[in-house]
LUMFIDREN-356814 format. One record per residue: residue number from 1; residue in three letters; x, y, z of N, C-alpha, C in turn. Coordinates in nm, 2 decimals, always signed. Atoms other than C-alpha are relative to their C-alpha. Example, Ala and Ser with C-alpha at 12.3 -4.5 7.8 and 13.67 -1.06 7.14 Angstrom:
- seq;type;n.xx;n.yy;n.zz;ca.xx;ca.yy;ca.zz;c.xx;c.yy;c.zz
- 1;ALA;+0.09;-0.12;+0.00;+1.23;-0.45;+0.78;+0.09;+0.12;+0.00
- 2;SER;-0.09;-0.11;+0.00;+1.37;-0.11;+0.71;-0.08;+0.11;+0.08
***
This chain:
- seq;type;n.xx;n.yy;n.zz;ca.xx;ca.yy;ca.zz;c.xx;c.yy;c.zz
- 1;MET;+0.15;-0.03;+0.06;+3.16;+2.90;+4.15;+0.00;-0.03;-0.16
- 2;VAL;+0.00;+0.04;+0.10;+3.26;+2.94;+3.82;+0.08;-0.09;-0.11
- 3;ALA;-0.07;+0.13;+0.06;+3.48;+2.66;+3.78;-0.10;-0.11;-0.02
- 4;ASP;+0.16;+0.10;-0.04;+3.17;+2.43;+3.91;-0.06;+0.01;-0.13
- 5;ILE;+0.08;-0.05;+0.14;+2.96;+2.63;+3.61;+0.07;-0.10;-0.12
- 6;ALA;-0.08;+0.01;+0.10;+3.22;+2.54;+3.38;+0.04;-0.18;-0.01
- 7;ALA;+0.03;+0.11;+0.00;+3.22;+2.20;+3.48;-0.10;-0.08;-0.05
- 8;ALA;+0.13;-0.01;-0.02;+2.89;+2.16;+3.50;-0.04;-0.01;-0.21
- 9;GLY;+0.04;+0.00;+0.15;+2.87;+2.27;+3.15;+0.10;-0.09;-0.10
- 10;GLY;-0.06;+0.13;+0.09;+3.14;+2.02;+3.01;-0.07;-0.12;+0.00
- 11;ALA;+0.06;+0.11;-0.02;+2.98;+1.72;+3.16;-0.10;+0.03;-0.09
- 12;ARG;+0.13;+0.01;+0.06;+2.65;+1.82;+2.99;+0.07;+0.02;-0.16
- 13;ALA;-0.06;-0.01;+0.12;+2.88;+1.90;+2.66;+0.00;-0.13;-0.04
- 14;GLY;-0.03;+0.14;+0.00;+3.02;+1.57;+2.67;-0.11;-0.13;+0.02
- 15;ALA;+0.11;+0.11;-0.02;+2.68;+1.39;+2.76;-0.01;-0.05;-0.14
- 16;PRO;+0.02;+0.06;+0.17;+2.60;+1.13;+2.46;-0.15;+0.05;-0.03
- 17;GLY;+0.15;-0.05;+0.10;+2.32;+1.27;+2.21;-0.08;-0.10;+0.02
- 18;PRO;+0.14;+0.11;+0.00;+2.02;+1.04;+2.14;+0.07;-0.08;-0.13
- 19;SER;+0.00;+0.12;+0.05;+2.03;+0.70;+2.00;-0.05;+0.03;-0.14
- 20;ARG;+0.08;+0.04;+0.12;+1.97;+0.61;+1.65;-0.14;+0.00;+0.01
- 21;LEU;+0.13;+0.03;-0.01;+1.64;+0.49;+1.74;-0.08;+0.11;+0.02
- 22;GLU;+0.07;-0.10;-0.05;+1.55;+0.79;+1.93;+0.01;+0.13;-0.13
- 23;ARG;+0.02;-0.08;+0.09;+1.65;+1.00;+1.64;-0.12;-0.03;-0.09
- 24;VAL;+0.07;+0.04;+0.06;+1.44;+0.82;+1.44;-0.16;+0.00;+0.03
- 25;VAL;+0.13;+0.01;-0.10;+1.12;+0.79;+1.68;-0.02;+0.20;-0.02
- 26;LEU;+0.01;-0.18;-0.02;+1.20;+1.21;+1.69;-0.05;+0.10;-0.14
- 27;TRP;+0.04;-0.05;+0.15;+1.18;+1.26;+1.31;-0.15;-0.05;-0.05
- 28;ALA;+0.15;+0.04;+0.03;+0.87;+1.03;+1.30;-0.11;+0.08;+0.05
- 29;ARG;+0.17;-0.11;-0.10;+0.66;+1.25;+1.55;-0.01;+0.16;-0.05
- 30;ARG;-0.01;-0.14;+0.06;+0.81;+1.57;+1.36;-0.09;-0.01;-0.16
- 31;GLU;+0.01;+0.05;+0.14;+0.74;+1.43;+1.00;-0.12;-0.06;-0.04
- 32;LEU;+0.08;+0.08;+0.03;+0.51;+1.18;+0.96;-0.17;+0.08;-0.01
- 33;PRO;+0.13;-0.10;+0.06;+0.17;+1.42;+1.00;+0.04;+0.07;-0.10
- 34;VAL;-0.02;-0.06;+0.13;+0.33;+1.67;+0.78;-0.04;-0.08;-0.15
- 35;LEU;+0.03;+0.10;+0.13;+0.39;+1.37;+0.52;-0.14;-0.05;-0.02
- 36;PHE;+0.15;+0.07;-0.03;+0.04;+1.25;+0.58;-0.09;+0.12;-0.06
- 37;TRP;+0.07;-0.13;+0.07;-0.11;+1.62;+0.50;+0.05;+0.05;-0.14
- 38;VAL;-0.01;-0.01;+0.12;+0.08;+1.64;+0.20;-0.02;-0.10;-0.09
- 39;PHE;+0.05;+0.15;+0.10;-0.03;+1.32;+0.05;-0.14;+0.05;-0.01
- 40;VAL;+0.12;-0.06;+0.05;-0.36;+1.46;+0.11;-0.04;+0.08;-0.12
- 41;ILE;-0.03;-0.14;+0.10;-0.32;+1.80;-0.04;+0.01;-0.07;-0.15
- 42;CYS;-0.04;+0.05;+0.10;-0.16;+1.63;-0.33;-0.08;-0.07;-0.07
- 43;SER;+0.09;+0.07;+0.07;-0.40;+1.37;-0.38;-0.16;+0.08;-0.04
- 44;VAL;+0.15;-0.08;+0.11;-0.71;+1.61;-0.42;+0.02;+0.11;-0.09
- 45;ALA;-0.09;-0.06;+0.11;-0.50;+1.83;-0.59;-0.01;-0.01;-0.13
- 46;GLY;+0.00;+0.09;+0.13;-0.41;+1.60;-0.85;-0.11;-0.03;-0.06
- 47;LEU;+0.14;+0.03;+0.07;-0.75;+1.48;-0.88;-0.09;+0.11;-0.10
- 48;ALA;+0.09;-0.14;+0.05;-0.89;+1.82;-0.94;+0.04;+0.02;-0.15
- 49;ILE;-0.06;-0.04;+0.16;-0.64;+1.91;-1.22;-0.03;-0.10;-0.10
- 50;GLU;+0.01;+0.13;+0.14;-0.68;+1.55;-1.40;-0.16;+0.02;-0.02
- 51;GLU;+0.12;+0.05;+0.01;-1.04;+1.59;-1.38;-0.05;+0.11;-0.10
- 52;VAL;+0.02;-0.15;+0.03;-1.06;+1.97;-1.50;+0.11;-0.02;-0.16
- 53;TYR;-0.07;+0.01;+0.12;-0.79;+1.89;-1.77;-0.10;-0.11;-0.10
- 54;HIS;+0.08;+0.11;+0.06;-1.00;+1.61;-1.88;-0.14;+0.03;-0.08
- 55;LEU;+0.10;-0.06;+0.03;-1.32;+1.84;-1.89;+0.04;+0.07;-0.14
- 56;VAL;-0.04;-0.12;+0.11;-1.15;+2.08;-2.12;+0.06;-0.07;-0.10
- 57;ALA;-0.05;+0.05;+0.17;-0.97;+1.86;-2.36;-0.07;-0.14;-0.05
- 58;PHE;+0.15;+0.09;+0.07;-1.27;+1.63;-2.39;-0.12;+0.01;+0.04
- 59;HIS;+0.14;-0.07;-0.05;-1.57;+1.81;-2.28;-0.09;-0.08;+0.04
- 60;GLU;+0.08;+0.10;-0.05;-1.71;+1.54;-2.06;+0.05;-0.03;+0.14
- 61;VAL;-0.07;+0.01;-0.14;-1.69;+1.47;-1.68;+0.01;-0.14;+0.02
- 62;GLN;+0.00;+0.15;-0.07;-1.55;+1.14;-1.56;+0.05;+0.01;+0.09
- 63;SER;-0.06;+0.01;-0.10;-1.47;+1.02;-1.27;+0.11;-0.09;+0.00
- 64;ARG;-0.11;+0.04;+0.04;-1.10;+0.94;-1.22;+0.06;+0.00;+0.12
- 65;ALA;-0.05;-0.01;-0.14;-1.08;+0.94;-0.83;+0.08;-0.17;-0.02
- 66;GLY;-0.05;+0.16;+0.03;-0.86;+0.62;-0.73;+0.00;-0.03;+0.17
- 67;LEU;+0.07;+0.09;-0.14;-1.05;+0.53;-0.37;-0.11;-0.01;-0.02
- 68;LEU;+0.16;+0.02;+0.02;-1.40;+0.41;-0.33;-0.04;+0.14;+0.07
- 69;PHE;+0.07;-0.11;-0.07;-1.45;+0.72;-0.09;+0.09;+0.12;+0.00
- 70;GLY;-0.05;-0.10;-0.03;-1.37;+1.08;-0.12;+0.07;+0.04;-0.12
- 71;PRO;-0.05;-0.07;+0.15;-1.21;+1.30;-0.40;+0.18;-0.05;+0.02
- 72;PHE;-0.15;+0.04;+0.01;-0.84;+1.13;-0.37;+0.02;-0.07;-0.12
- 73;SER;-0.06;+0.08;+0.10;-0.62;+0.99;-0.63;+0.16;+0.01;+0.06
- 74;PRO;-0.13;+0.05;-0.09;-0.33;+0.83;-0.41;+0.13;+0.03;-0.10
- 75;ILE;-0.16;-0.03;+0.08;-0.06;+0.86;-0.72;+0.03;+0.12;+0.00
- 76;TYR;-0.05;-0.12;-0.04;-0.06;+1.21;-0.71;+0.02;+0.03;+0.13
- 77;GLY;-0.08;-0.02;-0.16;+0.01;+1.18;-0.32;+0.11;-0.09;+0.01
- 78;VAL;-0.15;+0.06;+0.01;+0.29;+0.94;-0.38;+0.06;+0.11;-0.06
- 79;GLY;-0.08;-0.06;+0.07;+0.42;+1.17;-0.64;+0.03;+0.13;+0.11
- 80;GLY;-0.02;-0.17;-0.05;+0.37;+1.52;-0.41;+0.13;-0.06;+0.13
- 81;VAL;-0.11;+0.04;-0.11;+0.58;+1.31;-0.10;+0.14;+0.00;-0.06
- 82;CYS;-0.16;-0.04;+0.06;+0.86;+1.27;-0.34;+0.05;+0.09;-0.04
- 83;VAL;-0.06;-0.21;+0.06;+0.88;+1.61;-0.48;+0.02;+0.05;+0.13
- 84;PHE;-0.09;-0.08;-0.10;+0.91;+1.70;-0.11;+0.10;-0.05;+0.08
- 85;PHE;-0.08;+0.06;-0.05;+1.10;+1.46;-0.01;+0.16;+0.09;-0.08
- 86;LEU;-0.11;-0.04;+0.12;+1.35;+1.57;-0.29;+0.05;+0.16;+0.00
- 87;ALA;+0.01;-0.17;+0.06;+1.28;+1.97;-0.29;+0.10;+0.08;+0.07
- 88;ARG;-0.10;-0.08;-0.03;+1.61;+2.04;-0.08;+0.09;-0.04;-0.05
- 89;PRO;-0.11;-0.04;+0.09;+1.87;+1.88;-0.26;-0.01;+0.04;-0.15
- 90;LEU;+0.00;-0.04;+0.17;+1.70;+1.97;-0.63;+0.01;+0.16;+0.05
- 91;ARG;-0.02;-0.14;-0.01;+1.71;+2.35;-0.51;+0.15;+0.00;-0.03
- 92;ARG;-0.15;+0.01;+0.05;+2.06;+2.30;-0.52;+0.10;-0.02;-0.10
- 93;MET;-0.03;+0.06;+0.13;+2.07;+2.15;-0.87;-0.03;+0.09;-0.10
- 94;PRO;+0.05;-0.12;+0.15;+2.07;+2.36;-1.19;-0.14;-0.08;-0.03
- 95;ALA;+0.16;+0.01;+0.05;+1.71;+2.35;-1.32;-0.01;-0.13;-0.09
- 96;PRO;-0.01;+0.14;+0.09;+1.77;+2.11;-1.63;+0.02;-0.18;+0.11
- 97;VAL;-0.10;+0.13;-0.04;+1.95;+1.86;-1.40;-0.18;-0.06;+0.13
- 98;ALA;+0.14;+0.00;-0.08;+1.62;+1.90;-1.13;-0.11;-0.10;-0.09
- 99;PHE;+0.12;+0.05;+0.08;+1.37;+1.88;-1.41;+0.01;-0.16;-0.05
- 100;LEU;-0.02;+0.14;+0.03;+1.50;+1.55;-1.54;+0.00;-0.12;+0.12
- 101;ALA;-0.02;+0.08;-0.13;+1.56;+1.42;-1.22;-0.14;-0.07;+0.06
- 102;LEU;+0.16;+0.01;-0.06;+1.18;+1.48;-1.12;-0.07;-0.07;-0.10
- 103;ALA;+0.11;+0.07;+0.10;+1.04;+1.37;-1.45;+0.05;-0.16;+0.02
- 104;ALA;-0.03;+0.16;+0.03;+1.23;+1.02;-1.40;-0.08;-0.07;+0.12
- 105;VAL;+0.11;+0.06;-0.14;+1.07;+0.97;-1.04;-0.11;-0.01;-0.02
- 106;CYS;+0.17;-0.04;+0.01;+0.74;+1.10;-1.12;-0.01;-0.12;-0.11
- 107;GLY;+0.06;+0.08;+0.07;+0.75;+0.90;-1.42;+0.04;-0.18;+0.06
- 108;ALA;-0.02;+0.16;-0.05;+0.90;+0.55;-1.21;-0.15;-0.02;+0.07
- 109;VAL;+0.15;+0.01;-0.09;+0.58;+0.60;-0.97;-0.09;-0.02;-0.12
- 110;GLU;+0.12;+0.02;+0.14;+0.34;+0.62;-1.30;+0.04;-0.12;-0.04
- 111;PHE;-0.05;+0.13;+0.03;+0.54;+0.32;-1.42;-0.04;-0.11;+0.09
- 112;ALA;-0.03;+0.10;-0.14;+0.53;+0.12;-1.08;-0.16;-0.03;+0.03
- 113;VAL;+0.12;+0.03;-0.02;+0.17;+0.19;-1.02;-0.10;-0.08;-0.10
- 114;SER;+0.05;+0.09;+0.10;+0.05;+0.05;-1.35;+0.01;-0.12;-0.02
- 115;TRP;-0.06;+0.19;+0.02;+0.26;-0.26;-1.33;-0.10;-0.04;+0.11
- 116;VAL;+0.02;+0.07;-0.11;+0.14;-0.34;-0.99;-0.18;-0.01;+0.00
- 117;LEU;+0.15;+0.00;+0.00;-0.25;-0.25;-1.08;-0.01;-0.11;-0.08
- 118;GLU;-0.01;+0.11;+0.12;-0.20;-0.49;-1.37;+0.02;-0.12;+0.03
- 119;ALA;-0.07;+0.13;-0.11;-0.03;-0.78;-1.17;-0.09;-0.09;+0.07
- 120;ALA;+0.04;+0.05;-0.09;-0.23;-0.77;-0.94;-0.17;-0.04;+0.03
- 121;PHE;+0.19;+0.00;-0.02;-0.62;-0.71;-1.01;+0.00;+0.01;-0.19
- 122;GLY;+0.03;+0.02;+0.19;-0.60;-0.76;-1.47;-0.02;+0.19;+0.01
- 123;PHE;+0.02;-0.15;+0.06;-0.62;-0.32;-1.45;+0.05;+0.04;-0.05
- 124;GLU;-0.06;-0.06;+0.08;-0.55;-0.13;-1.71;-0.07;+0.15;-0.01
- 125;ALA;+0.07;-0.18;-0.04;-0.58;+0.26;-1.58;+0.04;+0.09;-0.10
- 126;TRP;-0.03;-0.08;+0.12;-0.39;+0.41;-1.87;+0.07;-0.07;-0.07
- 127;ASP;-0.09;+0.08;+0.12;-0.24;+0.31;-2.19;+0.07;+0.08;-0.10
- 128;TYR;-0.07;-0.06;+0.08;+0.02;+0.51;-2.37;+0.07;-0.06;-0.09
- 129;THR;-0.09;+0.06;+0.13;+0.15;+0.27;-2.66;-0.03;+0.08;-0.15
- 130;GLY;+0.03;-0.05;+0.10;+0.20;+0.42;-2.94;+0.07;+0.17;-0.02
- 131;THR;-0.04;-0.12;+0.00;+0.27;+0.77;-2.81;+0.17;+0.03;+0.02
- 132;TRP;-0.14;-0.05;+0.05;+0.60;+0.99;-2.82;+0.05;-0.05;+0.13
- 133;LEU;-0.09;+0.06;-0.10;+0.86;+0.79;-2.58;-0.07;-0.07;+0.09
- 134;SER;+0.08;+0.08;-0.07;+0.60;+0.54;-2.45;+0.11;-0.05;+0.05
- 135;VAL;-0.05;+0.10;-0.07;+0.76;+0.32;-2.17;-0.08;-0.15;+0.03
- 136;CYS;+0.10;+0.10;-0.07;+0.57;+0.00;-2.20;-0.15;+0.04;-0.02
- 137;GLY;+0.14;-0.07;+0.00;+0.26;+0.19;-2.27;-0.06;+0.07;+0.18
- 138;ARG;+0.01;-0.01;-0.12;+0.28;+0.24;-1.88;+0.01;+0.21;+0.04
- 139;THR;+0.02;-0.17;+0.03;+0.40;+0.65;-1.91;+0.07;+0.03;-0.11
- 140;ASN;-0.03;+0.00;+0.09;+0.56;+0.82;-2.18;+0.09;+0.16;+0.01
- 141;GLY;-0.14;-0.10;+0.01;+0.82;+1.13;-2.26;-0.12;+0.13;+0.04
- 142;CYS;+0.06;-0.09;-0.06;+0.51;+1.35;-2.24;-0.07;+0.09;+0.13
- 143;PHE;+0.05;-0.03;-0.12;+0.37;+1.31;-1.92;+0.14;+0.01;+0.12
- 144;MET;-0.11;+0.00;-0.10;+0.73;+1.27;-1.74;+0.03;+0.12;-0.07
- 145;GLY;+0.00;-0.13;+0.01;+0.79;+1.61;-1.90;-0.08;+0.09;+0.08
- 146;MET;+0.10;-0.08;-0.10;+0.48;+1.74;-1.76;+0.04;-0.02;+0.17
- 147;TRP;-0.01;+0.02;-0.14;+0.55;+1.58;-1.40;+0.12;+0.12;+0.01
- 148;GLY;-0.10;+0.00;-0.04;+0.88;+1.67;-1.44;+0.02;+0.18;+0.06
- 149;LEU;+0.01;-0.15;-0.08;+0.79;+2.05;-1.46;-0.10;+0.07;+0.08
- 150;LEU;+0.11;+0.02;-0.08;+0.49;+2.03;-1.23;+0.07;+0.01;+0.12
- 151;GLY;-0.11;+0.02;-0.11;+0.80;+1.91;-0.98;+0.08;+0.08;+0.04
- 152;LEU;-0.11;-0.11;+0.01;+1.00;+2.16;-1.06;-0.07;+0.13;+0.06
- 153;ALA;+0.06;-0.09;-0.03;+0.77;+2.45;-1.00;-0.05;-0.04;+0.16
- 154;CYS;+0.00;+0.01;-0.16;+0.66;+2.29;-0.62;+0.13;+0.00;+0.07
- 155;ALA;-0.11;-0.03;-0.09;+1.03;+2.23;-0.53;+0.02;+0.10;+0.02
- 156;ARG;-0.04;-0.13;-0.01;+1.12;+2.58;-0.64;-0.07;+0.07;+0.10
- 157;LEU;+0.11;-0.12;-0.04;+0.82;+2.75;-0.54;-0.11;-0.06;+0.15
- 158;LEU;+0.08;+0.09;-0.11;+0.55;+2.52;-0.33;+0.06;-0.02;+0.12
- 159;VAL;-0.06;+0.05;-0.07;+0.75;+2.32;-0.12;+0.08;+0.14;+0.14
- 160;PRO;-0.05;-0.05;-0.12;+0.93;+2.63;+0.04;-0.11;+0.11;+0.07
- 161;ALA;+0.12;-0.10;-0.05;+0.61;+2.85;+0.08;-0.04;-0.09;+0.07
- 162;PHE;+0.06;+0.06;-0.11;+0.47;+2.55;+0.25;+0.12;-0.01;+0.12
- 163;GLU;-0.10;+0.00;-0.16;+0.79;+2.54;+0.51;-0.02;+0.09;+0.04
- 164;ARG;+0.03;-0.18;-0.10;+0.71;+2.91;+0.57;-0.11;+0.01;+0.04
- 165;TRP;+0.13;-0.02;-0.02;+0.36;+2.90;+0.58;-0.07;-0.08;+0.09
- 166;GLY;+0.08;+0.14;-0.02;+0.21;+2.53;+0.59;+0.03;-0.04;+0.10
- 167;ARG;-0.06;+0.13;-0.11;+0.41;+2.33;+0.83;-0.06;+0.12;+0.09
- 168;PRO;+0.05;-0.07;-0.15;+0.37;+2.62;+1.13;-0.17;-0.02;+0.00
- 169;LEU;+0.12;+0.01;-0.03;-0.01;+2.57;+1.06;-0.05;-0.14;+0.03
- 170;LEU;+0.05;+0.16;-0.01;-0.03;+2.19;+1.03;+0.06;-0.02;+0.16
- 171;ARG;-0.05;+0.00;-0.12;+0.19;+2.21;+1.36;-0.15;+0.04;+0.15
- 172;ARG;+0.12;-0.02;-0.09;-0.12;+2.36;+1.54;-0.14;-0.08;-0.01
- 173;LEU;+0.14;+0.08;-0.01;-0.37;+2.09;+1.44;+0.04;-0.10;+0.09
- 174;PRO;-0.01;+0.14;-0.13;-0.44;+1.83;+1.74;+0.07;-0.12;-0.08
- 175;ALA;-0.03;+0.13;+0.02;-0.28;+1.50;+1.71;-0.08;-0.09;-0.02
- 176;SER;+0.09;+0.07;-0.02;-0.58;+1.34;+1.79;-0.04;+0.03;-0.18
- 177;LEU;+0.07;+0.03;+0.12;-0.74;+1.47;+1.43;+0.11;-0.02;-0.08
- 178;THR;-0.08;+0.05;+0.12;-0.45;+1.42;+1.22;+0.00;-0.20;+0.03
- 179;GLY;-0.01;+0.18;+0.00;-0.44;+1.05;+1.35;-0.16;-0.06;-0.03
- 180;CYS;+0.14;+0.03;+0.08;-0.82;+1.03;+1.30;-0.04;-0.02;-0.14
- 181;CYS;+0.01;-0.02;+0.15;-0.79;+1.14;+0.96;+0.07;-0.11;-0.09
- 182;ALA;-0.10;+0.09;+0.07;-0.50;+0.91;+0.89;-0.07;-0.13;+0.03
- 183;ALA;+0.12;+0.13;+0.03;-0.75;+0.61;+0.99;-0.06;+0.00;-0.11
- 184;LEU;+0.16;+0.00;+0.10;-1.02;+0.71;+0.80;+0.11;-0.03;-0.17
- 185;MET;-0.05;+0.05;+0.09;-0.75;+0.71;+0.52;+0.04;-0.09;-0.05
- 186;ALA;-0.03;+0.15;+0.02;-0.59;+0.38;+0.58;-0.12;-0.08;-0.02
- 187;LEU;+0.11;+0.05;-0.01;-0.96;+0.24;+0.61;-0.04;+0.02;-0.17
- 188;ASP;+0.05;-0.02;+0.16;-1.03;+0.39;+0.27;+0.07;-0.08;-0.12
- 189;VAL;-0.11;+0.07;+0.11;-0.71;+0.22;+0.09;-0.04;-0.14;+0.04
- 190;ALA;-0.01;+0.17;-0.04;-0.76;-0.12;+0.25;-0.13;-0.01;-0.05
- 191;LEU;+0.14;+0.05;+0.05;-1.14;-0.11;+0.17;+0.02;+0.00;-0.19
- 192;THR;+0.03;+0.00;+0.16;-1.07;+0.00;-0.20;+0.08;-0.14;-0.04
- 193;LEU;-0.08;+0.10;+0.06;-0.76;-0.28;-0.24;-0.12;-0.14;+0.01
- 194;VAL;+0.11;+0.10;-0.03;-1.03;-0.54;-0.08;-0.10;+0.02;-0.14
- 195;SER;+0.13;-0.01;+0.09;-1.33;-0.41;-0.35;+0.09;-0.04;-0.13
- 196;PHE;-0.08;+0.06;+0.15;-1.05;-0.45;-0.64;-0.01;-0.15;+0.00
- 197;ASN;-0.08;+0.17;-0.01;-0.96;-0.80;-0.53;-0.14;-0.06;-0.01
- 198;CYS;+0.08;+0.04;+0.02;-1.30;-0.87;-0.51;-0.10;-0.01;-0.12
- 199;TRP;+0.01;-0.03;+0.13;-1.40;-0.69;-0.85;+0.08;-0.15;-0.10
- 200;TYR;-0.05;+0.11;+0.07;-1.15;-0.96;-1.00;-0.06;-0.11;-0.02
- 201;LEU;+0.06;+0.12;-0.01;-1.27;-1.24;-0.86;-0.12;-0.02;-0.04
- 202;ARG;+0.13;+0.00;+0.07;-1.58;-1.17;-1.00;-0.02;+0.01;-0.18
- 203;ALA;-0.05;-0.02;+0.17;-1.44;-1.08;-1.36;+0.04;-0.13;-0.01
- 204;SER;-0.08;+0.13;+0.05;-1.26;-1.43;-1.32;-0.11;-0.07;+0.00
- 205;GLY;+0.11;+0.12;-0.03;-1.60;-1.62;-1.24;-0.02;-0.08;+0.06
- 206;ARG;-0.03;+0.04;-0.15;-1.51;-1.69;-0.92;-0.14;+0.01;+0.08
- 207;ASP;+0.09;-0.09;-0.14;-1.77;-1.70;-0.64;+0.00;+0.05;+0.07
- 208;PRO;-0.05;+0.01;-0.15;-1.80;-1.55;-0.33;+0.03;-0.06;+0.06
- 209;GLN;-0.02;+0.13;-0.06;-1.64;-1.77;-0.11;+0.01;+0.07;+0.14
- 210;THR;-0.01;-0.05;-0.17;-1.61;-1.54;+0.25;-0.06;+0.13;-0.01
- 211;VAL;+0.12;-0.13;-0.02;-1.79;-1.26;+0.41;+0.01;+0.10;-0.07
- 212;THR;-0.05;-0.14;+0.06;-1.58;-0.99;+0.29;-0.06;-0.03;-0.15
- 213;GLN;+0.05;+0.01;+0.12;-1.63;-1.12;-0.06;-0.14;+0.03;-0.05
- 214;VAL;+0.16;+0.00;+0.05;-2.01;-1.15;-0.03;-0.07;+0.16;+0.03
- 215;VAL;+0.01;-0.17;-0.06;-2.01;-0.77;+0.17;+0.03;+0.08;-0.16
- 216;CYS;-0.02;-0.08;+0.13;-1.85;-0.62;-0.16;-0.06;-0.04;-0.10
- 217;GLU;+0.10;+0.01;+0.08;-2.04;-0.78;-0.37;-0.14;+0.06;-0.02
- 218;MET;+0.13;-0.08;-0.05;-2.36;-0.62;-0.18;+0.01;+0.13;-0.03
- 219;ALA;+0.01;-0.11;-0.02;-2.23;-0.31;-0.16;+0.09;+0.06;-0.13
- 220;PHE;-0.06;-0.04;+0.15;-1.97;-0.26;-0.46;-0.01;-0.09;-0.12
- 221;ASP;+0.01;+0.08;+0.12;-2.09;-0.45;-0.74;+0.05;+0.05;-0.11
- 222;ASP;-0.09;-0.10;+0.13;-1.95;-0.39;-1.08;-0.08;+0.12;-0.06
- 223;ALA;+0.07;-0.14;+0.01;-2.21;-0.14;-1.16;+0.05;+0.15;+0.05
- 224;PHE;-0.05;-0.11;-0.05;-2.08;+0.07;-0.89;+0.15;+0.02;-0.04
- 225;MET;-0.16;-0.01;+0.01;-1.70;-0.02;-0.93;-0.02;+0.08;-0.17
- 226;GLU;-0.04;-0.08;+0.14;-1.75;+0.08;-1.30;-0.04;+0.15;-0.01
- 227;ARG;+0.00;-0.15;-0.02;-1.88;+0.42;-1.23;+0.07;+0.09;+0.08
- 228;ARG;-0.09;-0.05;-0.05;-1.66;+0.49;-0.98;+0.18;+0.00;-0.02
- 229;PHE;-0.11;-0.02;+0.04;-1.34;+0.42;-1.14;-0.01;-0.02;-0.14
- 230;GLU;+0.05;+0.02;+0.15;-1.45;+0.47;-1.52;+0.14;+0.01;-0.08
- 231;THR;-0.14;-0.03;+0.10;-1.07;+0.53;-1.66;+0.03;-0.16;+0.00
- 232;ILE;-0.06;+0.12;-0.01;-1.01;+0.13;-1.55;-0.07;-0.08;-0.11
- 233;ALA;+0.05;+0.11;+0.06;-1.03;-0.13;-1.81;+0.02;-0.17;+0.07
- 234;LEU;-0.01;+0.12;-0.09;-1.07;-0.48;-1.63;+0.06;-0.10;-0.11
- 235;ASP;-0.01;+0.06;+0.08;-0.92;-0.77;-1.79;+0.09;-0.11;+0.11
- 236;PRO;-0.07;+0.07;-0.10;-0.84;-1.08;-1.53;+0.14;-0.06;-0.10
- 237;ALA;-0.11;+0.04;+0.10;-0.62;-1.23;-1.84;+0.13;+0.05;+0.06
- 238;THR;-0.14;-0.12;+0.02;-0.35;-1.00;-1.80;+0.05;+0.01;+0.15
- 239;ALA;-0.05;-0.02;-0.10;-0.30;-1.03;-1.42;+0.09;-0.10;+0.03
- 240;ARG;-0.10;+0.08;-0.03;-0.01;-1.22;-1.26;+0.00;-0.06;+0.10
- 241;ARG;+0.04;+0.07;-0.10;-0.15;-1.42;-1.00;-0.11;-0.11;-0.03
- 242;GLY;+0.05;+0.07;+0.00;-0.34;-1.72;-0.96;-0.14;+0.01;+0.02
***
């Protein structure tokens, strides 16, 4: 009996583990819903912080949203996901090294978003030319330092607290709720990109050619886009497209 149990245990111990594809699927099922909610939370929190900062610094209310609908600024969502991924290795680094790494990563995200918006649509959402350590006007030392400090606080304080309390709460959410919210977010992003493209085409003097462009011109005309995206200066000549 004991020998049989030992043999069975040995057989189970010697059984092959999950394949790489199975591990990826398991990881996706476990982590993608969490990453989605991290993206949403950081998109909302980042937009709120930015608008409050602008109100305090310049004494005016300005729409700084990044999507057509909802209080979202995706650049902060992307930055938050990057910090979430890097939090564990960064906690093992000395604070100055972690700060520099986060400043570089978040600065690279800001630079990349600025370049893509200009190359694709001729948008200038911000310009730091002439400021301290400006990198082509797309990011600068001041903001990279701010992202580094904020990211360090998140990696050392907020992410561990989230892992302890936030993750168990998110696991209790119905998968259908997360799926519906993710679908709505994807639709919001897609409509935003379509409306950006139509705005660029109108500014380029091109008449709407497709049903999508006609609908965008009716629903999201220039006046709407200028109110919604107040920080964007549009110059089609700067776009790197035909």
